[in-house]
C-alpha positions as MATLAB code, in Angstrom:
seq = 'XXXXXXXXXXXXXXXXXXXXXXXXXXXXXXXXXXXXXXXXXXXXXXXXXXXXXXXXXXXXXXXXXXXXXXXXXXXXXXXXXXXXXXXXXXXXXXXXXXXXXXXXXXXXXXXXXXXXXXXXXXXXXXXXXXXXXXXXXXXXXXXXXXXXXXXXXXXXXXXXXXXXXXXXXXXXXXXXXXXXXXXXXXXXXXXXXXXXXXXXXXXXXXXXXXXXXXXXXXXXXXXXXXXXXXXXXXXXXXXXXXXXXXXXXXXXXXXXXXXXXXXXXXXXXXXXXXXXXXXXXXXXXXXXXXXXXXXXXXXXXXXXXXXXXXXXXXXXXXXXXXXXXXXXXXXXXXXXXXXXXXXXXXXXXXXXXXXXXXXXXXXXXXXXXXXXXXXXXXXXXXXX';
ca = [
     -72.102   -8.957  -49.536;
     -71.916  -12.944  -48.496;
     -75.426  -14.108  -49.333;
     -74.853  -17.373  -48.216;
     -75.387  -18.723  -44.671;
     -74.965  -22.047  -42.927;
     -75.672  -22.753  -39.412;
     -75.884  -25.872  -37.219;
     -77.969  -25.900  -34.112;
     -77.606  -28.592  -31.709;
     -80.599  -29.049  -29.021;
     -81.285  -31.709  -26.320;
     -82.676  -34.142  -28.950;
     -81.942  -33.034  -32.351;
     -79.187  -31.584  -34.577;
     -80.257  -28.994  -37.339;
     -78.284  -28.061  -40.277;
     -79.238  -25.076  -42.178;
     -78.218  -23.475  -45.503;
     -79.586  -19.950  -46.382;
     -79.363  -18.166  -49.665;
     -80.564  -14.493  -49.017;
     -81.875  -12.975  -52.304;
     -81.698   -9.182  -52.500;
     -84.846   -9.083  -54.106;
     -87.358  -12.216  -54.724;
     -87.458  -15.449  -52.642;
     -84.796  -16.409  -50.190;
     -83.871  -20.178  -50.292;
     -83.386  -22.548  -47.375;
     -82.235  -26.175  -47.223;
     -82.411  -28.070  -43.682;
     -81.735  -31.077  -42.494;
     -82.833  -32.276  -39.160;
     -81.582  -35.282  -37.411;
     -82.751  -37.120  -34.323;
     -79.782  -37.307  -31.836;
     -81.457  -39.826  -29.494;
     -81.189  -43.434  -31.171;
     -82.332  -45.120  -27.956;
     -85.492  -43.352  -28.120;
     -88.631  -45.215  -29.480;
     -89.725  -44.038  -33.113;
     -92.566  -41.611  -31.902;
     -90.336  -39.842  -29.654;
     -87.996  -39.104  -32.191;
     -90.599  -38.229  -34.761;
     -91.772  -35.680  -32.176;
     -88.247  -34.320  -31.317;
     -87.781  -33.632  -35.417;
     -91.326  -32.187  -35.748;
     -91.093  -29.791  -32.725;
     -87.667  -28.634  -33.759;
     -88.958  -27.811  -37.131;
     -91.851  -25.864  -35.762;
     -89.592  -23.975  -33.443;
     -87.545  -23.108  -36.573;
     -90.518  -21.648  -38.342;
     -91.109  -19.315  -35.540;
     -87.740  -18.178  -35.304;
     -84.622  -18.896  -37.942;
     -87.213  -19.762  -40.536;
     -89.555  -17.093  -40.044;
     -91.492  -16.008  -43.160;
     -90.521  -19.162  -45.353;
     -92.741  -21.858  -46.144;
     -92.031  -25.325  -47.032;
     -92.113  -26.196  -50.849;
     -90.735  -29.987  -50.573;
     -90.041  -32.448  -47.584;
     -88.571  -35.720  -47.679;
     -88.610  -38.114  -44.801;
     -86.035  -40.895  -44.327;
     -87.200  -43.393  -42.321;
     -85.909  -46.633  -41.087;
     -88.880  -48.955  -41.181;
     -91.366  -47.364  -43.340;
     -93.967  -50.232  -42.941;
     -94.223  -49.497  -39.093;
     -93.560  -45.909  -39.258;
     -95.193  -44.122  -42.308;
     -98.846  -44.344  -40.789;
     -97.753  -42.598  -37.451;
     -95.953  -40.037  -39.580;
     -98.932  -39.223  -42.030;
    -101.358  -39.084  -38.833;
     -99.315  -36.123  -37.774;
     -98.797  -34.429  -41.049;
    -101.881  -34.713  -42.833;
    -103.447  -31.186  -41.550;
    -101.382  -28.127  -43.078;
     -99.773  -30.568  -45.739;
     -99.172  -27.601  -48.166;
     -95.857  -28.933  -49.820;
     -94.778  -31.889  -51.827;
     -94.369  -34.847  -49.257;
     -91.753  -37.558  -50.181;
     -91.518  -40.461  -47.662;
     -88.853  -43.431  -48.300;
     -87.516  -46.080  -46.345;
     -83.654  -45.294  -46.233;
     -82.548  -45.936  -42.801;
     -80.357  -42.895  -41.579;
     -76.769  -44.200  -40.726;
     -76.462  -42.534  -37.483;
     -78.497  -45.263  -35.867;
     -81.511  -43.191  -35.596;
     -85.018  -43.850  -37.039;
     -86.005  -40.704  -39.023;
     -84.252  -37.698  -40.694;
     -85.681  -34.898  -42.475;
     -84.780  -32.559  -45.364;
     -86.905  -29.710  -46.294;
     -86.819  -27.127  -48.950;
     -88.246  -23.867  -48.155;
     -88.728  -20.509  -49.836;
     -90.139  -16.806  -48.867;
     -92.269  -14.672  -50.967;
     -94.100  -17.312  -52.993;
     -97.798  -18.081  -53.668;
     -98.330  -22.019  -53.329;
    -101.329  -24.487  -53.675;
    -101.691  -28.157  -54.102;
    -103.390  -28.868  -57.636;
    -106.048  -31.247  -58.068;
    -103.996  -33.835  -59.794;
    -101.624  -34.124  -56.646;
     -98.748  -31.580  -57.900;
     -97.659  -28.936  -55.685;
     -97.502  -25.487  -57.455;
     -95.250  -22.637  -56.577;
     -95.727  -19.241  -58.225;
     -93.304  -16.075  -58.257;
     -92.648  -13.830  -60.982;
     -93.277  -15.262  -64.364;
     -92.721  -18.810  -63.307;
     -94.496  -21.935  -62.285;
     -92.638  -24.535  -60.191;
     -94.317  -28.114  -59.758;
     -93.069  -30.433  -57.252;
     -94.345  -34.000  -56.734;
     -93.591  -36.494  -53.825;
     -93.929  -40.261  -53.481;
     -95.824  -41.076  -56.705;
     -96.730  -44.854  -56.771;
     -99.066  -47.502  -58.464;
     -99.294  -51.200  -57.818;
     -98.822  -52.227  -61.284;
     -97.481  -55.878  -61.605;
     -93.909  -55.312  -61.694;
     -91.200  -52.442  -61.712;
     -91.244  -52.250  -65.630;
     -94.747  -51.479  -65.623;
     -94.908  -49.420  -62.250;
     -92.235  -47.278  -63.787;
     -94.125  -46.939  -67.247;
     -97.597  -45.801  -65.307;
     -95.695  -43.510  -63.134;
     -94.238  -41.574  -66.091;
     -96.923  -41.593  -68.350;
     -99.224  -40.240  -65.445;
     -96.628  -37.647  -64.795;
     -96.813  -36.558  -68.608;
    -100.553  -36.259  -68.098;
    -100.080  -34.046  -65.068;
     -97.887  -31.980  -66.882;
     -99.829  -31.570  -69.841;
    -102.936  -30.544  -67.772;
    -100.583  -27.542  -66.864;
     -99.363  -26.616  -70.473;
     -96.107  -28.391  -69.983;
     -94.085  -31.340  -71.231;
     -91.679  -33.622  -69.844;
     -88.919  -32.867  -72.439;
     -89.193  -28.974  -71.982;
     -90.138  -28.497  -68.449;
     -88.785  -31.455  -66.298;
     -85.823  -30.615  -64.314;
     -85.323  -33.360  -61.905;
     -86.660  -36.867  -61.157;
     -85.859  -39.563  -58.163;
     -86.801  -43.044  -58.480;
     -86.751  -45.269  -55.359;
     -86.598  -48.911  -56.197;
     -87.212  -51.831  -53.729;
     -84.397  -54.305  -54.145;
     -82.603  -52.147  -56.581;
     -80.470  -55.110  -57.549;
     -83.077  -56.882  -58.949;
     -85.673  -54.376  -60.032;
     -83.555  -51.616  -61.525;
     -83.539  -53.361  -64.746;
     -87.179  -52.954  -65.141;
     -87.120  -49.223  -64.071;
     -84.472  -48.609  -66.825;
     -86.475  -50.356  -69.649;
     -89.406  -48.449  -68.848;
     -87.631  -45.140  -68.699;
     -86.018  -45.550  -72.015;
     -89.028  -46.483  -73.905;
     -91.160  -43.815  -72.514;
     -88.653  -41.106  -72.847;
     -88.241  -41.941  -76.617;
     -92.083  -41.165  -77.010;
     -91.310  -37.884  -75.277;
     -88.643  -36.706  -77.678;
     -86.015  -37.289  -74.940;
     -83.016  -39.225  -76.794;
     -79.488  -39.163  -76.941;
     -79.629  -36.677  -79.606;
     -81.834  -34.345  -77.626;
     -81.428  -34.556  -73.838;
     -82.458  -36.479  -70.870;
     -83.422  -35.420  -67.069;
     -81.380  -35.054  -64.440;
     -82.241  -38.200  -61.887;
     -81.117  -40.471  -59.028;
     -82.302  -44.218  -59.232;
     -81.235  -45.514  -55.982;
     -82.553  -48.255  -53.480;
     -85.411  -47.260  -51.122;
     -88.839  -48.545  -50.411;
     -92.295  -47.714  -49.633;
     -94.616  -48.813  -46.739;
     -96.385  -51.154  -48.860;
     -94.054  -54.073  -50.187;
     -96.002  -54.352  -53.360;
     -94.957  -50.852  -54.391;
     -91.774  -51.637  -56.138;
     -91.033  -47.964  -57.442;
     -91.723  -44.594  -56.193;
     -91.053  -41.200  -57.959;
     -90.411  -37.719  -56.848;
     -90.203  -35.044  -59.383;
     -89.743  -31.035  -60.111;
     -90.611  -29.229  -63.268;
     -90.753  -25.353  -63.963;
     -92.544  -23.474  -66.585;
     -92.580  -19.786  -67.646;
     -89.122  -19.541  -68.915;
     -87.447  -19.902  -72.252;
     -85.468  -23.213  -73.398;
     -82.235  -21.339  -73.410;
     -82.256  -21.281  -69.450;
     -82.229  -24.767  -69.069;
     -78.487  -25.983  -69.411;
     -76.956  -29.633  -69.088;
     -73.886  -30.785  -67.599;
     -71.657  -33.679  -69.022;
     -67.946  -33.347  -67.506;
     -66.677  -35.513  -70.336;
     -63.452  -35.480  -68.956;
     -64.559  -37.446  -66.057;
     -67.876  -39.161  -66.932;
     -69.554  -40.427  -70.169;
     -72.949  -40.043  -71.647;
     -75.150  -42.515  -69.817;
     -76.930  -43.789  -72.864;
     -73.509  -45.653  -73.495;
     -74.126  -47.827  -70.750;
     -78.049  -48.315  -71.489;
     -79.464  -45.685  -69.090;
     -81.004  -42.255  -69.881;
     -80.348  -39.519  -67.530;
     -78.265  -36.357  -67.489;
     -75.471  -35.935  -65.313;
     -76.513  -32.405  -64.044;
     -78.769  -29.458  -65.086;
     -78.589  -25.782  -64.155;
     -81.232  -23.178  -64.737;
     -80.715  -19.679  -64.994;
     -82.954  -16.824  -63.844;
     -82.544  -12.996  -64.002;
     -81.228  -13.255  -60.346;
     -79.805  -16.643  -59.591;
     -78.639  -20.040  -61.120;
     -80.088  -23.228  -59.705;
     -77.968  -26.478  -60.091;
     -79.394  -29.769  -59.680;
     -76.453  -32.635  -59.486;
     -77.933  -36.095  -60.145;
     -76.918  -39.377  -58.046;
     -73.118  -39.383  -58.913;
     -70.765  -42.046  -57.868;
     -67.417  -43.308  -58.670;
     -67.156  -43.679  -62.230;
     -64.992  -42.637  -65.208;
     -65.340  -41.270  -69.077;
     -65.717  -44.966  -70.157;
     -68.553  -45.758  -67.792;
     -66.306  -47.978  -65.525;
     -66.444  -48.207  -62.014;
     -63.435  -46.705  -60.593;
     -61.655  -47.878  -57.524;
     -63.777  -51.079  -56.546;
     -63.991  -52.308  -53.241;
     -62.133  -49.198  -51.681;
     -64.513  -46.848  -49.851;
     -62.167  -44.093  -49.221;
     -60.859  -43.908  -52.969;
     -64.557  -44.262  -54.306;
     -65.502  -41.319  -52.127;
     -62.568  -38.665  -53.262;
     -63.503  -39.858  -57.160;
     -67.108  -39.176  -56.706;
     -66.191  -35.657  -55.001;
     -63.996  -35.161  -57.921;
     -66.867  -35.902  -60.440;
     -69.316  -33.920  -58.610;
     -66.939  -30.868  -58.602;
     -66.218  -30.990  -62.117;
     -69.972  -31.104  -62.717;
     -70.441  -28.066  -60.447;
     -67.432  -26.245  -61.931;
     -69.160  -26.640  -65.609;
     -72.033  -24.666  -64.080;
     -69.379  -22.002  -62.602;
     -70.152  -23.207  -59.341;
     -68.306  -24.862  -56.281;
     -69.271  -26.785  -53.394;
     -69.638  -23.337  -51.532;
     -72.881  -23.020  -53.521;
     -74.188  -26.326  -52.350;
     -77.500  -26.172  -50.424;
     -77.666  -29.641  -49.251;
     -76.139  -33.330  -50.156;
     -77.692  -36.669  -49.746;
     -75.303  -39.552  -49.398;
     -76.025  -42.937  -50.407;
     -74.179  -46.073  -48.976;
     -74.491  -49.633  -50.072;
     -72.817  -51.142  -46.993;
     -73.519  -49.768  -43.584;
     -70.016  -50.558  -42.201;
     -68.554  -47.838  -44.347;
     -70.598  -45.119  -42.421;
     -67.903  -44.283  -39.945;
     -65.186  -43.852  -42.473;
     -67.313  -41.916  -44.933;
     -68.951  -39.514  -42.340;
     -65.465  -38.852  -41.214;
     -64.131  -37.606  -44.444;
     -67.272  -35.621  -44.801;
     -67.367  -33.679  -41.823;
     -63.679  -32.817  -42.398;
     -64.140  -31.328  -45.790;
     -67.939  -29.965  -45.587;
     -68.567  -29.556  -41.979;
     -71.466  -27.014  -42.324;
     -73.225  -28.215  -45.569;
     -76.652  -29.640  -44.629;
     -76.336  -33.376  -45.517;
     -77.866  -36.946  -44.656;
     -76.095  -40.123  -44.723;
     -78.566  -43.250  -45.750;
     -78.472  -46.658  -46.431;
     -79.368  -47.019  -49.941;
     -77.563  -49.445  -52.364;
     -76.697  -47.500  -55.752;
     -78.001  -49.170  -58.886;
     -74.582  -51.015  -59.988;
     -73.441  -53.219  -57.319;
     -69.836  -52.170  -57.571;
     -70.754  -48.626  -56.584;
     -70.227  -48.454  -52.807;
     -71.192  -44.831  -52.295;
     -73.335  -42.169  -54.586;
     -74.193  -38.428  -53.853;
     -76.543  -35.855  -55.041;
     -77.003  -32.155  -54.278;
     -78.500  -28.982  -55.296;
     -77.130  -25.526  -55.184;
     -77.807  -21.930  -55.719;
     -75.721  -18.848  -56.655;
     -76.181  -15.109  -57.986;
     -76.667  -14.790  -61.603;
     -77.685  -11.915  -63.696;
     -79.416  -12.299  -66.786;
     -81.539   -9.279  -67.787;
     -82.909  -11.129  -70.649;
     -84.836  -13.568  -68.352;
     -87.355  -12.815  -65.564;
     -86.154  -13.242  -61.784;
     -86.906  -16.450  -59.913;
];
């Protein structure tokens, strides 16, 4: 039985891309991307179109599923966030991420939602969103921020606060955190401070080149408040065994990140009794010496990036057919038409969004990340 379904739904004002993993038992998983298709509309109209489409999906195609994590991609967070929050505060039983990363189709908003069926959820007092099923507790966090003096201090405080949040739930950063996202205002200037703080905090948490790191994306993006230079999204899981978590390296194509001074894993997969979930970090056109490949050539960088992602997926015994969503980051908006055409030809039905977000190294013109799921039978583990 094919337990994965992909569907595109075109309405008058939106395009929706849906990925469904239908589990024989236990929670089914959905990734959806909702795009406005009316760039000439004012923001409020585009927002309402996206939200109305989502509500219709919950009543039809997504009936029985609950939102776990939502990320809104905005074109102008300073002028759009308050309006968005005003219509999403009621019933906000999910982890919410809002970031200024303008959709490259010329619209003002796009939405990615990850949903599950048959789970128990609650917002914890410390702000994390808890999802319970079987033996596991999943913790999602969205748009954490502070107003410390500079990007290094902001990152240090973000991570230290997150360590305390996990400790309250009987978890540690090293053993339970699977994925992080860092959105950095003016990434060309401020990313060095993020790296310094992350490296130093990780050492205190037994995250070193001799142990392991955490899958991550560090990318350009900004908050509505210009004083917030770094914001962070997170995902962790407890209730399993250490051997359920595996790290992806692809040494034929990629080098360990510590070789060029940063600290994250290329990818991670987590095995359950019934499925394998795969998290691919932000991946660019790089070789196993840490060098930018094909500088200045967006087509060749895109192809090499795909090759790198594919080798990581293959290391997890997965393919692009198992991918539930893609986020594609472009430094130069002029490259959008070329890149979109390449993706539409190779991945016509995988939910995806293209956003303007400079990568952490200027020579990288493009970066992508993804999340996937496939059947997996491990009787020694509890089901997802």
